[in-house]
N, C-alpha and C positions, 0 to 999 in steps of 0.2 A: 335504626332510627326509633327512638322511643316516643310513644304517644303521651301527650300531656292533656289531662282533662281539667277543666276549670269548673269548680263547683260554685254555687251561689255564695258560699261562706268564705271562699278565698278571694283575695284581691287580684284582679286582672293585672294591675300594675306590678305586683310582686312576681307574678309568673313571667311577665315580659322582661323584667330586670334579670331574673334568673336565666332566662334564655339568652339574653345578650351577653352575660358573663360566661356562659357555658362554652361557646366556641373557643374563647381565649384559653380557658382552662384545658380543653381538649387538645389544643395545639401544643401547649406546654408538656402535657403528658405524652402525647404521641409524636414528639418532635423527632424527625428522622435523624439518623446518624449523619455526621458531616459528609457531604457529598464528596466522592472521590473525584480526582482531577479528570476532566474530559479526555485529556491526552492519553491517560492510561486505559480508558474505557474504549477508545476507538482503535481499530486495527488498520494500519496503513496497508492497502492492497495494491496500490499502484505507485511506481517509482519512476522518476524521470532520469534520463541519462543523456550523455553527449558522446557520440562516437569519436574516436581519435582521428579517423580520416573522413568518414561519411559515405553514405550510399549515393551513387550517381544513377539517376533514373534515365529512362530512354530519351528524355528531352535535354539531358545534360545538367539538370538541376541537382545540386548536392544537398542531401538531407542528413543533418548531424544530430539533431535533438530528437528524442523519442520517449516513449513511455512503455514500461514493462509491468505486467501485473503478476501477482503471486500465482504460482502454478497450483493446480488442483491434482488430485489423484488421477482423475481422468486424463489430464494433460500428460502425466507421466506414463500412463498405460497405453494410450492411443498409438504412439509411435511403434510400440511393440508389434502391432498387427499390420503396420504399413509395409507394403511389399518392397518399397525402396529401401527401408531400413533392414528388412530381412536379407535383401541382396547385398547391402553394404552397411554394416553396423555403424560406420562413421557418419552416416547420414542422419542418425538419431538426433544429434544436436541441431541440425538444420530444421527438421520437422518440429522439434520441441520449441525452439526459439520462435518459429513462425506462429506457433499457437499462443505464446504469451506476450509477444510484442503487440501492443494495441495501437501504436501510432509511431510513425517514423517521418518526421517533418510534416509534410502535408498528406502523406500516404496513410490512410486508415485501414486499407485492406493489405496487411502484411502477410504474404503467403510464402511457401517454401522457395518459390522462384526468386523472390526478393532477397531472401537470406543467402541463396546460392550465389547471387551476383555481388555480394558484399566482399570487401577486401578481407583477407585472412586476419589482419590485425583487429578489425572491427568484430569479426566473429569470435575471436579469442577474448576480446573485451566483453562481449555479450555473454559468453559462456561463464566467465568469472563473475559478472554482474548477476546472472541468474543464480549461480551457486550462493553468492553472498546474501541476496534477498530471501532466498528460499531456505537456506540453512541457518544463517546467522540472524536474519531479520533486519539487517541494516546495510547501508552502502559504505560504511567507514572501514578503512584499513589502517592498521598500525604500520608505520614505516620508520626506518632509521636512516639518518643522513650519513652518507658514506664518508663525508669529510669530518664532521664534528662528532659523529656517533650519537647525536641527540635523537630521541624518539618523539614522534608526534603522530597525529591522526590526520588522514586526508579523506575527503568525501569523493568517492569514485564517480558519483552520478553527476557532479557539477562541472564547472568550467573547463576550459582548454588548458593544456600545459602552459605554465608560466603566468596564468591569470590568477587573481586572488578574489 
């Protein structure tokens, strides 16, 4: 910020007029570059999904929709020291999925016991979903129609089979 002094010989009105014009001139000079799209600046860290069959809790309620967050390096490393994984390497995906699933229906505390009791088709779906969002950064898959051989994309996170 520059100081301006007003001497008895200079007109106060002239100084005030110059000050009023100065901010507009400064804005033109230091106009920021066009803002990038907010979509490109934000990173999607949580992805919604819908299980093919659904998890059945102790009360018999079926939970199909859920949310999975992106995995961190710690999420990938923690299962390596888990005794259950050391005894049975196949248990790695159970521990890993239980760490990154943030919600399953009304269940917010998704732990290894919940994943253990899921149907195999749902666990396979979640493993593929995990791979897609953490490797490829999206939930879309390219598919080919077996009848017409047309190629198109489907979103694995959304609706049930047959729904649009």
